[in-house]
N, C-alpha and C positions, 0 to 999 in steps of 0.2 A: 417593400419596394419604395424607392425614393420618389417623392411626388414631383410633378413638373413645376417649373418656375412660376407658371401662371396660377397654380394653386397655392404656392407658398407666399407670394408677394401680398395678396389681399390680407392674409392672416397676419403677416408681420406689420403691415401698415395699420391695420385695425388695432393690433396690440399696442404699437408704439404711440398711436394717437391717444388711445385711452390712458396709457401710462404717463405720457408726457404732459397731458392736460393738468392733472393735479400737481405735477412737478413744477411746471411753469407758473401755475397759480400761486403755489407756495413761495416760489422765488420772488414773485412780485409782491408778496404780502409779508407775513410774519417772519419768514426766514431770511429775508434780505436777498440781494442779487446773486450771491455766489454759493448758496448752500444746496447741496443735494444730500439728504440724510441717508444714513444706513438703512433706515426703514424703507425709504423710497427705492433704494437700490435693491433691497431684498425683494420687494414686490415686483420690480422690473424683472429680476432674475427668475422668479417663480413663473411669471407669465411667459417669458422667453422660453423657459424650459418646457412649459406645456406645449407651446407651438412646435419647438424643435422635436419633441418626442412624438408629436402627431404627424410630422412631415418627414422624419428621417428614420431609417430602420435601426432599431436598437438591438444589441446583442442580449439574449436572455439566458445564455449558458453561464451558470454561476461559477464554473471553474474559471472562465475568462474574466468575468466582471469582478469577482472577489480578488483575483490576482492583481488586476489593475488598481482596484480600490485600496488594496493593502499598500501599494507603492504610493498612491496619492496621500493616504493618511500618514504614512511614514514621513513624507515631505511636509505635510501640514504640521505634524508634531514638532518637526525641526524649525518651523517658521513661527510657532506660537509667540505672541498672541496673534490670531487671525481675526479680522473683523466679521467673518462669516463662518457658518458651519458649512464646510465644503462637501459637495455631493458630486460623485463621478458617474459617468455613463460611457459605454463603449458603443461606437457607431459602426455598423456593418458596412464598410466601404473600403475598397482596396487602395485608396489614395493615402499618401503619406501626409497626415494632417492631424492637428489637435487644436482646440481652441477653448477659451474660457469666457464666460459672460458675467455681467454684474450679479452680485448676490452669492458668489461662490460656487457656481456650476461649471464643471469642466468635462469636456468630451474628448475622448481619444479614439481615433479611427483605427480599424483593424489593420489597415495597410501599414501604419506606423508600427504597430505591435509586431507584425510579421517581418519587417525589414531590419529592425535593430539587431545588433550582434550581442549586446549585453543588456542586463537589467539597468545598469547605470546610464546607458544611452536613453532608454525609455524614461527613466527618472529625470534625466536632464531636461527633456522637453516639458515634462510635467511640472518641474520646479520653475521653469521659465514662465509657463502659463499661469501658475498660481501666483507668481510675482506680479503679473499684470492685475490680478484680482486684489492682492493685498495692498498694492500701491494705487488701486482704484483709477486706473488709466482711462477706462471708458467713461467713468463718472466725471472725471475732470474735463473730458472732451465735451460732454453734455453741458456742463456748467459754463464752459467758454462759449457755447452756442446759444445762450439764453435769449438773444435778441432775434433769433431766426423764427419765422412763422411756424406754427404747429405742424402743418402738413409737410412743409419743406423739411423740418427736423425729422418727422416720422419717416419720410421717404429716404433721407440720407442715412439714418440709422438702419433702416430696413436693408438698404443696399450694402452697408458695411457688414451687418450680421450675416446676410445671405452670402456675401463673398467669402467671409471667414469660414462659415459652416459648410459651404458647398464642396462637393468633391467632383464638380462637373465644370468644364471649361466654359460651356455656353452659359451656364448659370452665373459664373463669375463675371463674364462680359456683360450680361444683362444687369447684374447688380451694380456694376460700375456705371452703366448707362443710367440706371435709376438714380444713383447718387448725383451724377452730373445734372440730370434733368430736374432734380429736386432743388438744387441750390447752386450748382456750379462746382467746378473742380476744386476751388479753394476750400469750400466747405467740406467736401469729401476728404480732402487732405487733412483738415483739422480733426476729423473723426477717426481716421486711420491711425494706427500706432505710429508715432514719430520715431526718429532716430534716438531722441532722448529717452522716450518710453522704452525702446528696445534695449538700450544700454543699461537703464535702471533695472529692467526685468532680468537681464543677463547677470548683473551684479548681485541683486537680491536673491535671484534664483540659485546662483552658484553658491552663495553662503548657505542656503538651505540644503543644497545637494551635499555639500561637504559635511554639514552638521548631522545630516541623516545617515552618514556613514558610507556614502558612495564615493567612488573615484571621480574627481572633478573632470577628468577627461571625457566623461560621458556626454556632457553638454556639447562641446564643440564637435565631438565625433558624430553625434546625431545630425548636427547641421551639415557636416560634410557629406553624410549619407544622402541627405536631401538634395544637396547640390549635384551629386553624381547621378542620382536616380531619375528616371523618367516615369511617366504614368505607364501603367500596363498596356493601355489601349492606344497610346499615341506618343511616339517618340519626340514629337514636336512640343509637347507640353511638360512643364515642370510641376512638381508637387504643389498643391494649393497653398501650402504653408509659405512658400517663397513669395507668393503674390500678396500676402497679407502681413508679412513681417519683413520690412525692408532692411537692406544693408547686411545681409547674412554673411557674405564673404569677409567684409571688414570686421564684423563682430567675431568671427572665428579667429582672426588674427589677435583681436583684443583679448579674447578668452584664453588662447594659448599662451599669450604673453603673461597674463595673470597667473596661469597655472605654473609657469616656470619658476615663479617666486614662492610657491607653496612648499611646505615641508615634505620631504620625500615619503614620509609615512602615509600621507594622503594618496600619493601617486602609486604606492605599492598595493593599494586595496584591490582585492579580487572579488568578483561576483560569483555566486553559485547560480549558474544559469540553467540548472536542471529543470526547474519549474517553467521557466520561460520557454524552453524547447518543447515542453508538452503543450503549452498554450499555443505556440506557433504552429505546431502540427495540426491542432484543431482549426485554427484560423485559416491556414493555407488550404487545407483540404475541404473546408466547408464554405468559405467566404470569398475565395479567389475564383476567377473563371475556371471551370473544370479542366479545360484544355491546357491552360497555363499551369495549373497545379500538376497535371499529369506529366507535362513536359519536365517540370522540376524533378519529380520522382523518377522519371525515366532516365534523366541525366545523372542522377546520383548513383554511385557505385553500390551494388547490393552488399558488398563487404562492409560498407559504412552504415548500413541501415540499422536503426534502433527499432525496438518494439513499436514505438510511436510512429516511426516512418511506415512500417507495415500497416499499422492501423489507419494512418492517413491515406496510404495508397488504396486500402480497401474502401474508404469513404469516397474517394475520387472515382474509383472504378464503378462503384454502385451508382454514383451520379451519372456516369456515362453508360449506364444500363448493362454493364458487363458483370452480372451477379456471380457467375461461376468463379471468375478470377478474383472478384472482391472477396468471396468466401475463403479462397486460398490465402489471400493476404491477411484476413482477420485471423485465420487459424495459425499462421506463422506468428502474428503478434501475440496471441494467447500462449503459444509455446514459449516465447521469450519472456513474457511477463504475465504469468497466469493469475497473479494476485493484484494487478493494477486496476483500480476501479474505473478509471476513464476508459480503458480498453474494454472492460466488461460491459460498460454502458453502451459504447458504440457498437459492439457486437450484438447486444440486446436490441438496440434500435434497428440494426440491419435485419435481424430475424423478425422483428415486429412488422417492418415494411415488406418483408418477403412473405408474410402470412404464417410464419411458424411461431405460433403463440407460446407453445410450451418451452421452446428454447429461448424465446425472447424473455419470458418470465424468469427463467433460470438466471440469465445474465443480468437482467435489470434488477432483480431482487438482490443479487450479490453486490451490485454497484451501490444500491441504495443503503444497504447495511453498512458498507464501508465508508460511505459519505452521506450522512443524513441531510446534507444541505445541497445535494446534487439535484437541482430543479428538473433537469431533463430526464434523469433516471426515474424520479418520482412521477413525472408527468406521464411517461409511457407506461409505467407500472399501473397507474390509476386508470389509464385507458384500457388496459387488458382486463382489469377488474370490472370496469364499466361494461365491457362487452360480455363478461361472464355473469352479468346481473348481480355482482357483489357490490351493491350500491354504497353500503356503509363504509366498506374499506376504500372504495374508489373515492368517495367524498372526503374521507380523512386524509388520504394522500394528496388529492388535488388541492385541498385547503393548505396543506404544508407547502405545496408549490406556490400558492398564491401569497403566502407570507414572504417567500423569497423573491418573487417577481410580481408585485401587486398590480402593475399596470399592463400585464401581458393579455392582449385581447383573446388569444387562443385558449389560455388557461381559464379565463372567465367563461368562454363559450362552452368548454367541456364540463366545467363545474355546473353551469346552468343546465346543460343537457342531463347530467347525472341527477341533479335535484328534481328536474321536471319529470324524468322517467321514474323516480322513486316516489312521486306523489306530492311534491312540494312546489305548487305553481308560483308561489310568491318568490321563493329562493331561485327557482329556475328563471323566471323573468327578470329578477333583479340582476343576476349575473349575465344574462344575455344582453341586458341594457348596458352594463359596464363593458361587455365585449364590443358592442357596437360603438360605444363612446370612445374607447381606446383605439378603435380602427377608424375613427373619424366619420362614422356614419350616423349623423345626428338624427336623421329621420327615424331610423330603426331604433336608436337609443330611446327616443321619446315614446315610440310605440310600445316597447317592452316595459318602459317605466310606467306607462298607463296601465298595462296589464298587471304589473306588480302591485300598483296602487289598488286595483280592483280586488286583488287577492289578499291584501294586507290585513292582518288581524293583530290587535294588541299594540301596546306602547313600543315594544322593542322593534317590531317590524315597521312601525310608523317612523321611528328614528332612522332606521336603515333607509327607508324610502326618502326621507328628507335629505339625508346625506347624498343619495344618488341624484336627486333633483338639483341640489346645490352644485354638484360636479358638472351636471349637464349645463346648467346656467352659466357656470364659469367658462366652459369651453365654447358655449354658444356666442360669446362676445367676439371670438376670433374665427370660429368655424361655422359654416352654414349647415 
């Protein structure tokens, strides 16, 4: 669940004040007045990422995250050399948005994934955002503000990042107020992406998009989608992306003019959108408002339904508590694609939540065999094994899940419960502490860390405990 603005702002302000203090000190000392090193930018990015992950709902379905990351890394490869190791994440939010922060962190909203028509369109936004990173646009803004007071700088940057990251109109307005209150509209404008920044990001991003093998039309097409679409819940509001990236209409004209001069072979490129459609079915059915998703599938002709449409319809019907109709939709999906692991997984999850453990195991086991990196299939499989007191198998599978989604609080919670029930008080409390940490419950994290410390034996466990306490201390700088 997305946290309120009042909970996000203190964390951002604390982070930025802590981060900018050594930056400003260095600028005033050995590095001279205009230097913001890559090391500083990396540290800033890591801390921003920590806050963003603690305040915004991240997608843990590896089918979705791996698909998006493959596109990201394909663009990165085309852009090399990059000054940072790029790390991607998918935010569960129906707004058309994406943003990148210093240090090579990029976040793509599920609303954007759902609304694009082609993979090239999604890649177009990603390439534009990565160009902001490679050209270090935020870093240059910080360097230009070196004479601003620390608190004012922290407030302005907090407002900027909150406005970029938010999928909420009220949060965006409050972030703008924070920026103005910190230093005034002129300073806020200095830290927002300028027209020059946007033009450079379009130019550099387009180069990477073409080099990565995508149709260059993908970039302006996505911007056109953003201009045409409204938010799901308010026809009066435009996608957040438009509020943080100025001059979109003029840039579309510029991009299309540039595309006209490109070789025809680039414009004839076609995407294989098969995988995108599968991901979109998962996103729409699980992460859009249930009534909105149901309306989409009710309006679609049944003659046009794919197996994934029936699967998605089943997911939505189950969210709406119509289990009988949901089961019929799942059955139809299985008839059309009996060997598709995503469908097997979703049917297995349905039966798990319906209380039919034997059928759940059958389909989840099938899905996990076909895709050993499917975190959700392994997660529910481990839970069935946990309930059957098969602790060694449950632990093995839950640890596989943890390798795939290392900061998922629910995975740590169930691993902690498995270890505790199997007679390992240290491991149980260790992972319950991580669960509390990643769900931003610092009091509970410290409680289980203390209990893990009381049960720790040997050098290996002491090292694990030290790592946990360091993680708690790092987050404690920004979270209470």
